[in-house]
PDB file of N, CA, C and O in Angstrom:
ATOM      1  N   MET A   1       9.888 -16.215   1.767  1.00  0.00           N
ATOM      2  CA  MET A   1       9.704 -14.963   2.212  1.00  0.00           C
ATOM      3  C   MET A   1       8.968 -14.081   1.220  1.00  0.00           C
ATOM      4  O   MET A   1       9.392 -13.917   0.076  1.00  0.00           O
ATOM      5  N   ALA A   2       7.764 -13.467   1.717  1.00  0.00           N
ATOM      6  CA  ALA A   2       6.989 -12.598   0.847  1.00  0.00           C
ATOM      7  C   ALA A   2       6.739 -11.370   1.423  1.00  0.00           C
ATOM      8  O   ALA A   2       6.329 -11.239   2.576  1.00  0.00           O
ATOM      9  N   LYS A   3       6.999 -10.360   0.572  1.00  0.00           N
ATOM     10  CA  LYS A   3       6.895  -8.925   0.807  1.00  0.00           C
ATOM     11  C   LYS A   3       5.780  -8.320   0.340  1.00  0.00           C
ATOM     12  O   LYS A   3       5.286  -8.632  -0.743  1.00  0.00           O
ATOM     13  N   THR A   4       5.364  -7.541   1.003  1.00  0.00           N
ATOM     14  CA  THR A   4       4.060  -6.546   0.534  1.00  0.00           C
ATOM     15  C   THR A   4       4.215  -5.069   0.961  1.00  0.00           C
ATOM     16  O   THR A   4       4.448  -4.741   2.125  1.00  0.00           O
ATOM     17  N   LEU A   5       4.071  -4.205  -0.058  1.00  0.00           N
ATOM     18  CA  LEU A   5       4.305  -2.781   0.233  1.00  0.00           C
ATOM     19  C   LEU A   5       2.851  -2.329   0.355  1.00  0.00           C
ATOM     20  O   LEU A   5       2.136  -2.393  -0.645  1.00  0.00           O
ATOM     21  N   GLU A   6       2.375  -1.884   1.497  1.00  0.00           N
ATOM     22  CA  GLU A   6       1.072  -1.584   1.849  1.00  0.00           C
ATOM     23  C   GLU A   6       0.967   0.127   1.951  1.00  0.00           C
ATOM     24  O   GLU A   6       1.467   0.770   2.875  1.00  0.00           O
ATOM     25  N   LEU A   7       0.329   0.629   0.984  1.00  0.00           N
ATOM     26  CA  LEU A   7      -0.025   2.007   1.014  1.00  0.00           C
ATOM     27  C   LEU A   7      -1.368   2.497   1.603  1.00  0.00           C
ATOM     28  O   LEU A   7      -2.468   2.049   1.281  1.00  0.00           O
ATOM     29  N   GLU A   8      -1.147   3.435   2.472  1.00  0.00           N
ATOM     30  CA  GLU A   8      -2.271   3.779   3.381  1.00  0.00           C
ATOM     31  C   GLU A   8      -2.721   5.333   2.863  1.00  0.00           C
ATOM     32  O   GLU A   8      -1.914   6.250   2.713  1.00  0.00           O
ATOM     33  N   PHE A   9      -4.069   5.423   2.642  1.00  0.00           N
ATOM     34  CA  PHE A   9      -4.548   6.747   2.019  1.00  0.00           C
ATOM     35  C   PHE A   9      -5.790   7.065   3.165  1.00  0.00           C
ATOM     36  O   PHE A   9      -6.526   6.217   3.670  1.00  0.00           O
ATOM     37  N   ALA A  10      -5.797   8.517   3.418  1.00  0.00           N
ATOM     38  CA  ALA A  10      -7.314   8.918   3.873  1.00  0.00           C
ATOM     39  C   ALA A  10      -8.004   9.204   2.835  1.00  0.00           C
ATOM     40  O   ALA A  10      -7.546   9.524   1.738  1.00  0.00           O
ATOM     41  N   THR A  11      -9.220   9.093   3.158  1.00  0.00           N
ATOM     42  CA  THR A  11     -10.221   9.232   2.150  1.00  0.00           C
ATOM     43  C   THR A  11     -11.109  10.452   2.288  1.00  0.00           C
ATOM     44  O   THR A  11     -11.116  11.036   3.371  1.00  0.00           O
ATOM     45  N   GLU A  12     -11.919  10.925   1.206  1.00  0.00           N
ATOM     46  CA  GLU A  12     -12.499  12.051   1.313  1.00  0.00           C
ATOM     47  C   GLU A  12     -13.663  12.053   2.555  1.00  0.00           C
ATOM     48  O   GLU A  12     -14.134  13.118   2.954  1.00  0.00           O
ATOM     49  N   PHE A  13     -14.010  10.945   3.033  1.00  0.00           N
ATOM     50  CA  PHE A  13     -14.928  10.802   4.314  1.00  0.00           C
ATOM     51  C   PHE A  13     -14.135  10.592   5.681  1.00  0.00           C
ATOM     52  O   PHE A  13     -14.721  10.321   6.729  1.00  0.00           O
ATOM     53  N   GLY A  14     -12.761  10.740   5.582  1.00  0.00           N
ATOM     54  CA  GLY A  14     -11.909  10.717   6.759  1.00  0.00           C
ATOM     55  C   GLY A  14     -11.590   9.471   7.115  1.00  0.00           C
ATOM     56  O   GLY A  14     -10.980   9.210   8.152  1.00  0.00           O
ATOM     57  N   LYS A  15     -12.037   8.499   6.159  1.00  0.00           N
ATOM     58  CA  LYS A  15     -11.813   7.088   6.559  1.00  0.00           C
ATOM     59  C   LYS A  15     -10.377   6.714   6.198  1.00  0.00           C
ATOM     60  O   LYS A  15      -9.622   7.599   5.795  1.00  0.00           O
ATOM     61  N   LEU A  16      -9.913   5.322   6.332  1.00  0.00           N
ATOM     62  CA  LEU A  16      -8.738   4.673   5.929  1.00  0.00           C
ATOM     63  C   LEU A  16      -8.795   3.802   4.798  1.00  0.00           C
ATOM     64  O   LEU A  16      -9.596   2.874   4.907  1.00  0.00           O
ATOM     65  N   ALA A  17      -8.120   3.878   3.708  1.00  0.00           N
ATOM     66  CA  ALA A  17      -8.136   2.820   2.688  1.00  0.00           C
ATOM     67  C   ALA A  17      -6.665   2.391   2.361  1.00  0.00           C
ATOM     68  O   ALA A  17      -5.650   3.086   2.385  1.00  0.00           O
ATOM     69  N   ARG A  18      -6.802   1.158   2.071  1.00  0.00           N
ATOM     70  CA  ARG A  18      -5.201   0.535   1.893  1.00  0.00           C
ATOM     71  C   ARG A  18      -5.125  -0.009   0.237  1.00  0.00           C
ATOM     72  O   ARG A  18      -6.133  -0.336  -0.390  1.00  0.00           O
ATOM     73  N   LEU A  19      -4.029  -0.028  -0.204  1.00  0.00           N
ATOM     74  CA  LEU A  19      -3.626  -0.703  -1.350  1.00  0.00           C
ATOM     75  C   LEU A  19      -2.326  -1.298  -1.178  1.00  0.00           C
ATOM     76  O   LEU A  19      -1.324  -0.788  -0.679  1.00  0.00           O
ATOM     77  N   SER A  20      -2.482  -2.432  -1.656  1.00  0.00           N
ATOM     78  CA  SER A  20      -1.247  -3.510  -1.520  1.00  0.00           C
ATOM     79  C   SER A  20      -0.668  -3.914  -2.785  1.00  0.00           C
ATOM     80  O   SER A  20      -1.371  -4.295  -3.721  1.00  0.00           O
ATOM     81  N   VAL A  21       0.696  -3.836  -2.843  1.00  0.00           N
ATOM     82  CA  VAL A  21       1.450  -4.057  -3.926  1.00  0.00           C
ATOM     83  C   VAL A  21       2.544  -5.369  -3.557  1.00  0.00           C
ATOM     84  O   VAL A  21       3.351  -5.180  -2.646  1.00  0.00           O
ATOM     85  N   GLU A  22       2.542  -6.443  -4.151  1.00  0.00           N
ATOM     86  CA  GLU A  22       3.070  -7.683  -3.820  1.00  0.00           C
ATOM     87  C   GLU A  22       4.542  -7.535  -4.499  1.00  0.00           C
ATOM     88  O   GLU A  22       4.748  -6.995  -5.586  1.00  0.00           O
ATOM     89  N   ASN A  23       5.479  -8.090  -3.693  1.00  0.00           N
ATOM     90  CA  ASN A  23       6.736  -8.185  -4.171  1.00  0.00           C
ATOM     91  C   ASN A  23       7.285  -6.864  -4.803  1.00  0.00           C
ATOM     92  O   ASN A  23       7.651  -6.841  -5.978  1.00  0.00           O
ATOM     93  N   PRO A  24       7.335  -5.713  -3.953  1.00  0.00           N
ATOM     94  CA  PRO A  24       7.846  -4.457  -4.405  1.00  0.00           C
ATOM     95  C   PRO A  24       9.354  -4.374  -4.702  1.00  0.00           C
ATOM     96  O   PRO A  24      10.175  -5.162  -4.232  1.00  0.00           O
ATOM     97  N   LYS A  25       9.662  -3.287  -5.577  1.00  0.00           N
ATOM     98  CA  LYS A  25      11.002  -3.418  -6.159  1.00  0.00           C
ATOM     99  C   LYS A  25      11.731  -2.807  -5.003  1.00  0.00           C
ATOM    100  O   LYS A  25      11.245  -1.856  -4.392  1.00  0.00           O
ATOM    101  N   GLU A  26      12.866  -3.326  -4.695  1.00  0.00           N
ATOM    102  CA  GLU A  26      13.784  -2.904  -3.759  1.00  0.00           C
ATOM    103  C   GLU A  26      14.999  -2.248  -4.236  1.00  0.00           C
ATOM    104  O   GLU A  26      15.405  -2.575  -5.351  1.00  0.00           O
ATOM    105  N   PRO A  27      15.651  -1.360  -3.556  1.00  0.00           N
ATOM    106  CA  PRO A  27      15.232  -0.832  -2.242  1.00  0.00           C
ATOM    107  C   PRO A  27      14.108   0.284  -2.349  1.00  0.00           C
ATOM    108  O   PRO A  27      14.050   0.975  -3.366  1.00  0.00           O
ATOM    109  N   ILE A  28      13.284   0.446  -1.381  1.00  0.00           N
ATOM    110  CA  ILE A  28      12.201   1.273  -1.430  1.00  0.00           C
ATOM    111  C   ILE A  28      12.600   2.641  -0.887  1.00  0.00           C
ATOM    112  O   ILE A  28      13.103   2.779   0.228  1.00  0.00           O
ATOM    113  N   GLU A  29      12.332   3.729  -1.796  1.00  0.00           N
ATOM    114  CA  GLU A  29      12.577   4.888  -1.497  1.00  0.00           C
ATOM    115  C   GLU A  29      11.442   5.724  -0.992  1.00  0.00           C
ATOM    116  O   GLU A  29      10.523   5.887  -1.795  1.00  0.00           O
ATOM    117  N   GLU A  30      11.343   6.230   0.065  1.00  0.00           N
ATOM    118  CA  GLU A  30      10.313   7.106   0.752  1.00  0.00           C
ATOM    119  C   GLU A  30       9.752   8.186  -0.136  1.00  0.00           C
ATOM    120  O   GLU A  30       8.555   8.471  -0.160  1.00  0.00           O
ATOM    121  N   ALA A  31      10.729   8.801  -0.902  1.00  0.00           N
ATOM    122  CA  ALA A  31      10.271   9.730  -1.618  1.00  0.00           C
ATOM    123  C   ALA A  31       9.629   9.552  -2.923  1.00  0.00           C
ATOM    124  O   ALA A  31       8.858  10.359  -3.442  1.00  0.00           O
ATOM    125  N   VAL A  32       9.991   8.479  -3.389  1.00  0.00           N
ATOM    126  CA  VAL A  32       9.360   7.753  -4.578  1.00  0.00           C
ATOM    127  C   VAL A  32       7.980   7.385  -4.126  1.00  0.00           C
ATOM    128  O   VAL A  32       6.984   7.819  -4.705  1.00  0.00           O
ATOM    129  N   VAL A  33       7.920   6.553  -3.048  1.00  0.00           N
ATOM    130  CA  VAL A  33       6.576   5.984  -2.947  1.00  0.00           C
ATOM    131  C   VAL A  33       5.480   7.202  -2.647  1.00  0.00           C
ATOM    132  O   VAL A  33       4.327   7.191  -3.080  1.00  0.00           O
ATOM    133  N   LYS A  34       6.002   8.151  -1.904  1.00  0.00           N
ATOM    134  CA  LYS A  34       5.082   9.364  -1.663  1.00  0.00           C
ATOM    135  C   LYS A  34       4.597  10.043  -2.868  1.00  0.00           C
ATOM    136  O   LYS A  34       3.436  10.449  -2.917  1.00  0.00           O
ATOM    137  N   ALA A  35       5.459  10.199  -3.898  1.00  0.00           N
ATOM    138  CA  ALA A  35       5.327  11.025  -5.199  1.00  0.00           C
ATOM    139  C   ALA A  35       4.413  10.080  -5.897  1.00  0.00           C
ATOM    140  O   ALA A  35       3.451  10.540  -6.513  1.00  0.00           O
ATOM    141  N   ALA A  36       4.620   8.859  -5.855  1.00  0.00           N
ATOM    142  CA  ALA A  36       3.622   7.727  -6.509  1.00  0.00           C
ATOM    143  C   ALA A  36       2.383   7.915  -5.960  1.00  0.00           C
ATOM    144  O   ALA A  36       1.453   8.085  -6.748  1.00  0.00           O
ATOM    145  N   MET A  37       2.144   7.922  -4.683  1.00  0.00           N
ATOM    146  CA  MET A  37       0.887   8.002  -3.941  1.00  0.00           C
ATOM    147  C   MET A  37       0.027   9.263  -4.232  1.00  0.00           C
ATOM    148  O   MET A  37      -1.201   9.221  -4.307  1.00  0.00           O
ATOM    149  N   GLU A  38       0.768  10.385  -4.391  1.00  0.00           N
ATOM    150  CA  GLU A  38       0.192  11.702  -4.621  1.00  0.00           C
ATOM    151  C   GLU A  38      -0.161  11.556  -6.125  1.00  0.00           C
ATOM    152  O   GLU A  38      -1.163  12.166  -6.499  1.00  0.00           O
ATOM    153  N   GLU A  39       0.409  10.956  -6.875  1.00  0.00           N
ATOM    154  CA  GLU A  39      -0.068  10.765  -8.475  1.00  0.00           C
ATOM    155  C   GLU A  39      -1.332  10.088  -8.611  1.00  0.00           C
ATOM    156  O   GLU A  39      -2.174  10.430  -9.441  1.00  0.00           O
ATOM    157  N   MET A  40      -1.506   8.907  -7.614  1.00  0.00           N
ATOM    158  CA  MET A  40      -2.596   8.012  -7.695  1.00  0.00           C
ATOM    159  C   MET A  40      -3.843   9.083  -7.207  1.00  0.00           C
ATOM    160  O   MET A  40      -4.883   9.246  -7.846  1.00  0.00           O
ATOM    161  N   ILE A  41      -3.541   9.684  -6.094  1.00  0.00           N
ATOM    162  CA  ILE A  41      -4.703  10.547  -5.489  1.00  0.00           C
ATOM    163  C   ILE A  41      -5.004  11.676  -6.775  1.00  0.00           C
ATOM    164  O   ILE A  41      -6.180  11.854  -7.089  1.00  0.00           O
ATOM    165  N   ALA A  42      -4.057  12.335  -7.413  1.00  0.00           N
ATOM    166  CA  ALA A  42      -4.406  13.391  -8.183  1.00  0.00           C
ATOM    167  C   ALA A  42      -5.170  12.796  -9.543  1.00  0.00           C
ATOM    168  O   ALA A  42      -6.090  13.427 -10.062  1.00  0.00           O
ATOM    169  N   SER A  43      -4.719  11.577 -10.045  1.00  0.00           N
ATOM    170  CA  SER A  43      -5.410  10.864 -10.978  1.00  0.00           C
ATOM    171  C   SER A  43      -6.921  10.490 -10.882  1.00  0.00           C
ATOM    172  O   SER A  43      -7.668  10.384 -11.855  1.00  0.00           O
ATOM    173  N   GLY A  44      -7.277  10.300  -9.549  1.00  0.00           N
ATOM    174  CA  GLY A  44      -8.804   9.768  -9.341  1.00  0.00           C
ATOM    175  C   GLY A  44      -9.206   8.717  -9.670  1.00  0.00           C
ATOM    176  O   GLY A  44     -10.396   8.471  -9.477  1.00  0.00           O
ATOM    177  N   VAL A  45      -8.316   7.700 -10.302  1.00  0.00           N
ATOM    178  CA  VAL A  45      -8.333   6.551 -10.705  1.00  0.00           C
ATOM    179  C   VAL A  45      -8.870   5.450  -9.627  1.00  0.00           C
ATOM    180  O   VAL A  45      -9.773   4.647  -9.861  1.00  0.00           O
ATOM    181  N   PHE A  46      -8.232   5.546  -8.545  1.00  0.00           N
ATOM    182  CA  PHE A  46      -8.604   4.748  -7.289  1.00  0.00           C
ATOM    183  C   PHE A  46      -9.545   5.199  -6.349  1.00  0.00           C
ATOM    184  O   PHE A  46      -9.337   6.290  -5.819  1.00  0.00           O
ATOM    185  N   THR A  47     -10.706   4.444  -6.000  1.00  0.00           N
ATOM    186  CA  THR A  47     -11.574   4.575  -5.072  1.00  0.00           C
ATOM    187  C   THR A  47     -11.781   3.432  -4.180  1.00  0.00           C
ATOM    188  O   THR A  47     -11.332   2.316  -4.445  1.00  0.00           O
ATOM    189  N   SER A  48     -12.464   3.700  -3.115  1.00  0.00           N
ATOM    190  CA  SER A  48     -12.665   2.396  -2.295  1.00  0.00           C
ATOM    191  C   SER A  48     -13.997   2.642  -1.650  1.00  0.00           C
ATOM    192  O   SER A  48     -14.503   3.755  -1.800  1.00  0.00           O
ATOM    193  N   THR A  49     -14.612   1.741  -0.961  1.00  0.00           N
ATOM    194  CA  THR A  49     -16.051   1.794  -0.405  1.00  0.00           C
ATOM    195  C   THR A  49     -16.028   2.879   0.715  1.00  0.00           C
ATOM    196  O   THR A  49     -17.096   3.283   1.174  1.00  0.00           O
ATOM    197  N   ASN A  50     -14.783   3.380   1.184  1.00  0.00           N
ATOM    198  CA  ASN A  50     -14.887   4.367   2.172  1.00  0.00           C
ATOM    199  C   ASN A  50     -14.639   5.901   1.262  1.00  0.00           C
ATOM    200  O   ASN A  50     -14.400   6.944   1.870  1.00  0.00           O
ATOM    201  N   GLY A  51     -14.726   5.854  -0.070  1.00  0.00           N
ATOM    202  CA  GLY A  51     -14.675   7.170  -0.671  1.00  0.00           C
ATOM    203  C   GLY A  51     -13.371   7.214  -1.432  1.00  0.00           C
ATOM    204  O   GLY A  51     -12.552   6.295  -1.397  1.00  0.00           O
ATOM    205  N   ASN A  52     -13.207   8.430  -2.182  1.00  0.00           N
ATOM    206  CA  ASN A  52     -12.024   8.692  -2.933  1.00  0.00           C
ATOM    207  C   ASN A  52     -10.872   8.961  -2.041  1.00  0.00           C
ATOM    208  O   ASN A  52     -10.994   9.476  -0.929  1.00  0.00           O
ATOM    209  N   PHE A  53      -9.637   8.557  -2.624  1.00  0.00           N
ATOM    210  CA  PHE A  53      -8.592   8.713  -1.971  1.00  0.00           C
ATOM    211  C   PHE A  53      -8.167  10.137  -1.898  1.00  0.00           C
ATOM    212  O   PHE A  53      -8.080  10.719  -2.979  1.00  0.00           O
ATOM    213  N   ALA A  54      -7.884  10.806  -0.806  1.00  0.00           N
ATOM    214  CA  ALA A  54      -7.935  12.282  -0.600  1.00  0.00           C
ATOM    215  C   ALA A  54      -6.297  12.696  -0.103  1.00  0.00           C
ATOM    216  O   ALA A  54      -5.810  13.732  -0.555  1.00  0.00           O
ATOM    217  N   SER A  55      -5.600  11.941   0.719  1.00  0.00           N
ATOM    218  CA  SER A  55      -4.398  12.358   1.075  1.00  0.00           C
ATOM    219  C   SER A  55      -3.438  11.099   1.549  1.00  0.00           C
ATOM    220  O   SER A  55      -3.957  10.073   1.988  1.00  0.00           O
ATOM    221  N   VAL A  56      -2.237  11.219   1.451  1.00  0.00           N
ATOM    222  CA  VAL A  56      -1.218  10.311   1.823  1.00  0.00           C
ATOM    223  C   VAL A  56      -1.468  10.053   3.191  1.00  0.00           C
ATOM    224  O   VAL A  56      -1.582  11.111   3.811  1.00  0.00           O
ATOM    225  N   LYS A  57      -1.594   9.052   3.889  1.00  0.00           N
ATOM    226  CA  LYS A  57      -1.345   8.588   5.227  1.00  0.00           C
ATOM    227  C   LYS A  57      -0.073   7.803   5.847  1.00  0.00           C
ATOM    228  O   LYS A  57       0.427   7.976   6.958  1.00  0.00           O
ATOM    229  N   GLY A  58       0.262   7.026   4.982  1.00  0.00           N
ATOM    230  CA  GLY A  58       1.527   6.197   5.352  1.00  0.00           C
ATOM    231  C   GLY A  58       1.906   5.096   4.440  1.00  0.00           C
ATOM    232  O   GLY A  58       1.116   4.960   3.506  1.00  0.00           O
ATOM    233  N   ALA A  59       2.769   4.385   4.456  1.00  0.00           N
ATOM    234  CA  ALA A  59       3.240   3.217   3.836  1.00  0.00           C
ATOM    235  C   ALA A  59       4.012   2.445   4.721  1.00  0.00           C
ATOM    236  O   ALA A  59       4.511   2.968   5.718  1.00  0.00           O
ATOM    237  N   ARG A  60       4.187   1.048   4.415  1.00  0.00           N
ATOM    238  CA  ARG A  60       4.901   0.007   5.306  1.00  0.00           C
ATOM    239  C   ARG A  60       4.921  -1.158   4.395  1.00  0.00           C
ATOM    240  O   ARG A  60       4.002  -1.447   3.628  1.00  0.00           O
ATOM    241  N   VAL A  61       6.112  -1.856   4.540  1.00  0.00           N
ATOM    242  CA  VAL A  61       6.474  -3.105   4.040  1.00  0.00           C
ATOM    243  C   VAL A  61       6.156  -4.283   4.974  1.00  0.00           C
ATOM    244  O   VAL A  61       6.705  -4.226   6.074  1.00  0.00           O
ATOM    245  N   ILE A  62       5.413  -5.275   4.743  1.00  0.00           N
ATOM    246  CA  ILE A  62       5.027  -6.255   5.487  1.00  0.00           C
ATOM    247  C   ILE A  62       5.770  -7.446   4.819  1.00  0.00           C
ATOM    248  O   ILE A  62       5.636  -7.822   3.654  1.00  0.00           O
ATOM    249  N   ASP A  63       6.615  -7.990   5.820  1.00  0.00           N
ATOM    250  CA  ASP A  63       7.695  -9.130   5.523  1.00  0.00           C
ATOM    251  C   ASP A  63       7.038 -10.322   6.109  1.00  0.00           C
ATOM    252  O   ASP A  63       6.621 -10.213   7.262  1.00  0.00           O
ATOM    253  N   ARG A  64       6.904 -11.313   5.554  1.00  0.00           N
ATOM    254  CA  ARG A  64       6.091 -12.379   5.999  1.00  0.00           C
ATOM    255  C   ARG A  64       6.917 -13.767   5.523  1.00  0.00           C
ATOM    256  O   ARG A  64       7.219 -14.021   4.356  1.00  0.00           O
ATOM    257  N   ASN A  65       7.191 -14.539   6.604  1.00  0.00           N
ATOM    258  CA  ASN A  65       8.012 -15.635   6.367  1.00  0.00           C
ATOM    259  C   ASN A  65       6.991 -17.004   6.769  1.00  0.00           C
ATOM    260  O   ASN A  65       6.305 -17.127   7.784  1.00  0.00           O
ATOM    261  N   VAL A  66       7.123 -17.869   5.742  1.00  0.00           N
ATOM    262  CA  VAL A  66       6.241 -19.042   5.771  1.00  0.00           C
ATOM    263  C   VAL A  66       7.055 -20.168   5.874  1.00  0.00           C
ATOM    264  O   VAL A  66       7.921 -20.291   5.008  1.00  0.00           O
ATOM    265  N   THR A  67       6.957 -21.114   6.844  1.00  0.00           N
ATOM    266  CA  THR A  67       7.784 -22.347   6.990  1.00  0.00           C
ATOM    267  C   THR A  67       6.703 -23.600   6.832  1.00  0.00           C
ATOM    268  O   THR A  67       5.867 -23.845   7.702  1.00  0.00           O
ATOM    269  N   GLU A  68       6.826 -24.295   5.704  1.00  0.00           N
ATOM    270  CA  GLU A  68       5.854 -25.427   5.605  1.00  0.00           C
ATOM    271  C   GLU A  68       6.649 -26.657   6.075  1.00  0.00           C
ATOM    272  O   GLU A  68       7.818 -26.864   5.751  1.00  0.00           O
ATOM    273  N   TYR A  69       5.953 -27.411   6.825  1.00  0.00           N
ATOM    274  CA  TYR A  69       6.423 -28.768   7.355  1.00  0.00           C
ATOM    275  C   TYR A  69       5.524 -29.987   6.698  1.00  0.00           C
ATOM    276  O   TYR A  69       4.295 -29.965   6.629  1.00  0.00           O
ATOM    277  N   GLU A  70       6.331 -31.000   6.254  1.00  0.00           N
ATOM    278  CA  GLU A  70       5.645 -32.103   5.506  1.00  0.00           C
ATOM    279  C   GLU A  70       5.191 -33.264   6.623  1.00  0.00           C
ATOM    280  O   GLU A  70       5.971 -34.142   6.993  1.00  0.00           O
ATOM    281  N   ILE A  71       4.151 -33.170   6.989  1.00  0.00           N
ATOM    282  CA  ILE A  71       3.740 -34.214   7.928  1.00  0.00           C
ATOM    283  C   ILE A  71       3.190 -35.421   7.423  1.00  0.00           C
ATOM    284  O   ILE A  71       2.144 -35.470   6.778  1.00  0.00           O
ATOM    285  N   ILE A  72       3.892 -36.384   7.717  1.00  0.00           N
ATOM    286  CA  ILE A  72       3.555 -37.681   6.970  1.00  0.00           C
ATOM    287  C   ILE A  72       2.637 -38.608   8.105  1.00  0.00           C
ATOM    288  O   ILE A  72       2.214 -39.721   7.794  1.00  0.00           O
TER     289      ILE A  72
END
């Protein structure tokens, strides 16, 4: 089972940009995630092809289960 925390930002051009964090520390606290996202925006370190991060849009955890079968 693999989990990914996906952070969604609105950019300066009104587009959507996503940043993924593999295997996030749990439990995930919404207030902590929002504060971290706001710090990312304020620092100006991250950008995308859609422009600089401008505001917090949302966050979600994607939980993926993979079952492999050995086929002989």
